[in-house]
C-alpha positions in Angstrom: 59.3 116.1 68.7 59.3 113.3 71.3 57.0 113.5 74.4 57.3 111.5 77.6 55.0 112.2 80.5 55.0 116.0 81.0 58.3 116.6 79.3 58.9 117.5 75.7 62.2 117.2 73.8 62.6 119.2 70.6 65.5 120.5 68.5 66.5 123.8 66.9 69.8 124.5 65.0 72.6 123.3 67.3 70.1 123.1 70.3 68.1 120.6 72.3 65.1 122.1 74.0 63.4 120.3 76.9 60.3 121.7 78.6 58.5 120.5 81.7 55.8 121.9 84.0 56.7 121.3 87.6 54.0 121.3 90.3 55.9 123.7 92.6 56.2 127.5 92.9 58.8 129.2 90.7 61.1 130.4 93.5 61.4 126.9 94.9 62.1 125.4 91.6 64.7 128.0 90.8 66.5 127.3 94.1 66.3 123.6 93.4 68.4 124.2 90.3 71.0 126.5 91.8 71.6 125.6 95.4 73.8 122.7 96.4 71.6 121.4 99.3 68.8 120.9 96.8 70.8 119.7 93.8 72.2 116.9 95.9 68.7 115.6 96.6 67.3 115.3 93.1 69.8 115.8 90.2 70.6 112.8 88.0 68.8 109.5 87.4 68.0 107.2 90.3 70.9 105.3 91.8 73.5 108.0 91.5 74.8 109.7 94.6 75.3 113.4 93.9 77.6 116.0 95.4 77.5 119.6 94.4 79.2 123.0 95.0 77.6 126.2 93.7 78.2 129.9 93.8 74.8 131.2 92.7 75.7 134.5 91.1 77.0 135.8 87.8 80.6 134.7 87.5 80.1 132.1 90.1 81.4 128.5 89.6 79.5 125.3 90.0 80.7 121.7 90.2 78.2 118.8 90.2 79.4 115.1 90.4 77.1 112.1 89.9 78.9 109.2 91.6 78.2 105.6 90.4 76.8 103.1 92.9 75.9 99.4 93.1 72.3 100.4 92.5 73.1 101.1 88.9 73.7 98.6 86.0 77.1 98.2 84.5 79.1 100.3 83.5 77.7 102.9 85.8 78.3 101.1 89.1 81.7 102.8 89.5 83.2 106.0 88.3 82.3 109.7 88.6 80.4 111.8 86.1 81.3 115.5 86.8 79.9 118.6 85.2 81.4 122.0 85.9 81.1 125.5 84.6 80.3 129.2 85.3 77.1 131.1 85.6 76.9 133.8 82.9 73.3 134.9 83.8 71.6 134.7 87.1 68.2 136.4 87.5 66.3 134.9 90.4 63.7 133.4 90.0 63.4 133.9 86.2 66.5 132.7 84.3 70.0 131.2 84.5 72.6 130.5 81.9 75.9 128.7 82.4 78.7 126.9 80.5 78.9 123.2 80.8 82.1 121.1 80.7 81.7 117.3 80.7 85.4 116.5 79.9 85.8 114.7 83.3 83.3 111.9 82.4 84.7 108.4 82.1 86.1 107.2 78.8 83.4 104.6 78.5 80.8 107.3 78.4 82.8 109.4 75.9 83.1 106.3 73.7 79.4 105.8 73.8 78.7 109.4 72.8 81.3 109.4 70.1 79.7 106.4 68.5 76.6 108.4 67.9 78.4 111.4 66.3 79.8 111.1 62.8 83.5 112.2 62.7 83.4 112.8 66.4 87.1 113.2 66.6 86.8 116.4 64.7 84.0 117.8 66.9 84.0 119.6 70.3 81.5 117.3 72.0 82.4 117.8 75.7 81.4 121.4 76.3 78.2 123.3 75.7 76.1 126.2 76.9 72.8 125.9 78.8 70.0 128.4 79.4 67.0 127.7 81.7 64.0 129.8 82.1 61.4 129.5 84.9 57.9 130.7 84.1 55.1 131.0 86.7 51.9 129.3 85.5 49.2 129.5 88.2 51.5 128.5 91.0 53.3 125.9 89.0 56.6 126.4 87.1 57.2 125.9 83.4 60.8 125.0 82.7 62.5 125.5 79.4 66.0 124.1 79.2 68.0 125.0 76.0 71.3 123.2 75.6 73.5 124.6 72.8 76.3 122.6 71.1 78.9 123.3 68.5 77.1 121.5 65.7 73.9 119.7 64.8 75.8 116.4 64.7 76.9 116.8 68.4 73.3 117.8 69.3 71.9 114.7 67.6 74.5 112.5 69.4 73.3 113.7 72.8 69.6 113.0 71.8 70.5 109.5 70.6 72.3 108.6 73.8 69.4 109.5 76.0 69.6 113.2 77.0 65.8 113.5 77.1 65.4 110.3 79.0 68.0 111.4 81.5 66.3 114.7 82.2 62.9 112.9 82.5 64.3 110.7 85.3 65.7 113.7 87.0 62.4 115.5 86.7 60.6 112.6 88.4 63.0 112.9 91.4 62.7 116.7 91.4 58.9 116.5 91.6 59.1 114.0 94.5 61.6 116.1 96.3 59.8 119.4 95.9 56.6 117.8 97.2 58.4 117.5 100.5 59.9 121.0 100.6 58.5 124.3 101.9 60.2 127.7 101.4 59.0 130.8 103.1 60.7 134.2 102.4 60.0 137.5 104.2 61.7 140.9 104.4 61.7 142.6 107.8 62.2 146.3 108.7 65.0 145.4 111.1 68.8 145.1 110.9 70.3 141.7 110.3 71.9 141.7 113.8 68.5 141.9 115.4 67.0 139.2 113.3 70.0 136.9 113.9 69.6 137.4 117.7 65.9 136.6 117.4 66.5 133.2 115.7 69.5 132.2 117.7 69.1 133.6 121.3 66.8 131.5 123.3 65.7 134.4 125.5 64.5 136.1 122.3 63.2 132.9 120.7 60.8 132.3 123.6 59.0 135.5 122.7 58.0 134.5 119.2 59.0 130.8 118.6 58.3 127.6 120.4 59.2 127.5 124.1 62.5 125.7 124.0 63.9 124.6 127.4 67.4 125.2 126.1 68.9 126.2 122.8 72.5 127.1 121.6 73.5 127.8 118.0 76.3 125.2 118.0 76.8 122.4 115.6 75.9 119.2 117.3 73.6 120.8 119.9 70.4 118.8 120.4 67.1 120.3 121.6 63.5 119.4 121.9 60.1 121.0 122.5 56.4 120.3 122.6 54.4 121.5 119.7 50.7 121.4 118.9 49.6 119.2 116.0 47.2 120.6 113.4 44.5 118.0 114.1 44.8 117.5 117.9 47.1 117.0 120.8 50.8 117.7 121.1 53.9 116.1 119.8 57.6 116.1 121.0 59.9 117.6 118.4 63.5 116.4 118.4 66.1 118.5 116.6 69.9 118.8 116.2 71.9 121.8 114.9 74.0 120.8 111.9 75.3 124.1 110.5 75.9 127.6 111.9 77.3 130.6 110.1 77.0 133.4 112.7 74.8 136.2 111.5 74.0 134.4 108.3 72.7 130.8 108.5 71.3 128.3 110.9 70.4 124.7 110.0 68.9 122.0 112.2 67.2 118.6 111.7 63.6 118.3 112.6 62.0 115.0 113.7 59.5 113.6 116.2 59.6 111.1 119.0 56.5 109.3 117.8 56.9 109.5 114.0 59.3 108.0 111.6 61.3 110.3 109.2 63.6 113.2 109.5 63.6 116.6 107.8 65.8 119.7 107.8 65.2 123.4 108.5 67.6 125.9 107.1 67.2 129.6 107.9 69.3 132.2 105.9 69.6 135.9 106.4 70.5 138.5 103.8 71.1 142.2 104.6 69.3 144.6 102.3 70.2 148.0 103.6 68.4 148.6 106.8 66.2 145.6 106.2 66.8 141.9 106.4 65.5 139.2 104.0 64.9 135.8 105.7 64.6 132.6 103.7 63.4 129.4 105.5 63.7 126.1 103.7 62.1 123.0 105.3 63.1 120.0 103.2 62.7 116.3 103.6 59.0 116.5 104.6 58.3 113.6 102.2 60.1 111.3 104.7 57.0 111.7 107.0 54.6 110.2 104.4 55.2 106.7 105.8 53.4 107.7 108.9 50.1 108.2 107.0 49.1 111.1 109.3 47.5 114.2 107.6 49.0 116.4 110.3 52.4 115.9 108.6 51.2 117.1 105.2 53.6 119.7 103.6 50.7 122.1 103.3 50.3 122.2 107.1 54.0 123.0 107.4 53.7 125.8 104.8 50.8 127.4 106.7 52.6 127.0 110.0 55.8 128.5 108.9 54.0 131.3 107.1 52.4 132.3 110.4 55.5 131.9 112.5 57.8 133.8 110.2 55.3 136.1 108.6 53.5 137.2 111.7 55.2 136.2 115.0 58.8 136.8 114.0 57.9 139.9 112.0 56.1 141.5 114.9 58.9 140.6 117.3 61.8 142.1 115.3 59.9 145.1 114.0 58.1 146.1 117.2 60.6 144.9 119.8 59.8 145.7 123.4 60.9 149.1 124.5 63.8 147.5 126.4 65.5 147.4 123.0 65.7 151.2 123.2 67.7 151.0 126.4 70.0 148.2 125.5 73.6 148.1 124.5 74.6 145.0 122.6 77.8 143.8 121.0 78.9 140.6 119.3 82.5 139.6 118.7 84.3 136.5 117.4 87.2 135.8 119.7 90.3 133.9 118.6 90.3 131.6 121.6 88.4 128.4 122.6 85.3 128.8 124.8 86.8 127.2 127.9 89.6 129.7 127.9 87.3 132.7 127.3 85.1 131.5 130.2 88.2 131.4 132.5 89.3 134.8 131.5 85.7 136.2 132.1 85.4 134.6 135.6 88.8 134.5 137.2 89.7 137.8 139.0 93.4 137.3 138.3 92.5 137.5 134.6 89.7 140.0 134.9 92.0 142.7 136.3 94.1 142.6 133.1 91.3 143.6 130.7 88.1 144.8 132.3 87.1 148.4 131.6 87.7 151.0 128.9 91.2 152.0 127.7 93.4 153.3 130.5 91.4 151.8 133.4 92.6 149.3 136.0 90.5 147.3 138.4 90.6 146.1 142.0 88.3 143.3 143.1 87.1 143.4 146.7 84.7 140.4 146.7 84.0 137.8 144.0 81.5 135.0 144.9 81.2 132.8 141.8 77.7 131.4 142.5 74.1 132.4 141.7 73.2 135.1 144.2 76.9 135.8 144.9 78.4 139.3 144.9 81.1 140.8 142.8 82.3 144.1 144.2 85.1 146.0 142.5 86.6 149.4 141.9 87.5 150.7 138.5 90.4 153.2 138.6 90.2 155.8 135.8 93.3 157.2 134.0 92.6 160.6 135.7 92.8 159.0 139.2 89.0 158.8 139.7 87.7 155.7 141.3 84.3 154.1 140.3 82.8 151.7 142.8 80.7 148.9 141.2 78.4 146.3 142.8 77.3 143.3 140.9 75.2 140.2 141.8 75.4 136.9 139.8 71.8 136.3 138.7 72.6 133.3 136.6 75.6 131.1 135.9 75.7 128.3 133.2 79.3 127.1 133.2 81.2 127.9 130.0 78.0 129.3 128.4 76.3 132.2 130.1 76.5 134.8 132.9 73.8 137.2 133.9 74.7 140.0 136.4 72.6 142.8 138.0 74.5 146.0 138.4 73.9 148.8 141.0 73.4 151.1 142.7 73.8 153.4 139.7 73.3 153.0 136.9 71.0 150.0 137.3 71.1 147.4 134.5 71.4 143.7 133.8 74.4 142.4 131.9 74.0 139.3 129.8 77.2 137.5 128.5 76.9 134.5 126.3 79.6 132.3 124.7 79.0 130.1 121.7 81.5 127.4 120.6 83.0 127.9 117.2 85.7 125.2 117.4 89.0 127.0 118.2 87.1 130.3 118.3 84.2 131.7 120.4 81.3 134.0 119.6 80.8 136.5 122.4 77.5 138.2 122.9 77.4 141.0 125.5 74.2 142.9 126.2 73.4 145.5 128.9 69.7 146.2 129.5 69.1 149.3 131.6 66.3 149.6 134.1 64.8 152.7 132.5 65.5 155.5 130.0 67.1 157.8 132.5 69.6 155.1 133.6 70.4 154.4 130.0 70.9 158.1 129.2 73.1 158.6 132.2 75.3 155.6 131.2 75.7 156.8 127.6 76.1 160.5 128.2 77.9 160.6 131.5 79.9 157.4 131.6 80.2 156.9 127.8 79.1 153.3 128.2 78.8 152.4 124.5 82.4 153.3 123.8 83.4 151.7 127.1 81.8 148.4 126.2 83.5 148.3 122.8 86.9 149.2 124.3 86.4 146.6 127.0 85.7 143.9 124.5 88.7 145.1 122.4 90.9 144.7 125.5 89.5 141.2 126.2 90.3 140.2 122.6 93.9 141.5 122.8 94.4 139.9 126.2 93.3 136.5 125.0 95.9 136.7 122.2 98.6 137.1 124.8 97.7 133.8 126.6 
């Protein structure tokens, strides 16, 4: 048995067994081994640039490539070192098992390995099978990595060519990386649609999160806000949205005006029946060490996020204000760019072609496209009944947001938001009624829920015709 630092390397028939205790919680270490955004930050010895793709589930594929760079000695400065395979076991956060195929490695690496294996040409030395277990040890994680090969000769060849040393170098990077990463998971008694709205709709965010002057879940959108430091004073946070999967994932950078360094916040949602599991990963916190300010210690971030997610957000999504009980809300992905959707929403010549439930037509009498302006129109039902509507524009943010007040009956506010998805647009349409009686009348007398869905369907179909 050979020992280096906290790692041990031992052998069993056809196996190399490497163990290491990592100073990080088991759930975090498990994710670091199975999620691409983590693997790319620590996998492989220093000097390699790593790209990864993973499908973290039984039967899912993975593909990890270590790319040679000028920071490495010859012959590693150029060439790619890929590893691919399939997960055969996946039990978070306890155990994974997967096949390993190294056949894409450079010939120079294969020659080096073959020189350490007697009669290598008769051996299968480029594939193997790996099992990793993750054991919780008082808040730390004991790893056991068992790599199985076709023969003892192949096993010994890998040991001789530095398998243990390679893992040790990776472990050092892993420890450093995890020291700058915080993960918070909570499960809420709320549907995933409500939780997504809470983390992506600024009107909702202001009720549980920081007070952002403006926020849009769009890649490239930059936002900032003042936050209180753990020791004293306030600091300006500066962020930029980098990834959005509507209803599932929101990622943004997190930095400061007065501090060096940049980190990343990733929020993921998973539907679990009527509940929603949220996982927040704040990585890159080690980049703030250079500032030598204890306020930026990862433990402060862990405590802060635990309170924000575990208390503020939980209370908000599980005990929403009673307005939620008199709200109709719908979300739809429209196959049209946002500028076109905006035009169709605001131009009476377009509106008359789609507004209202199936069979309805519309005549606009006044349309003043400005804050405080009036929009008065009549909806003509398929049975010949006319329905007079009076609206006032409460808010207009071009190509992004419209807020109307509707009256005289039923009384409600209508919120329409548009989010850019490239050549598509995410539409969020919400009607909040003044009281329970108005809501009941709209639903039971005017069939407003069905009417809202049919109106959005007509909008979607009309956009396809343009």
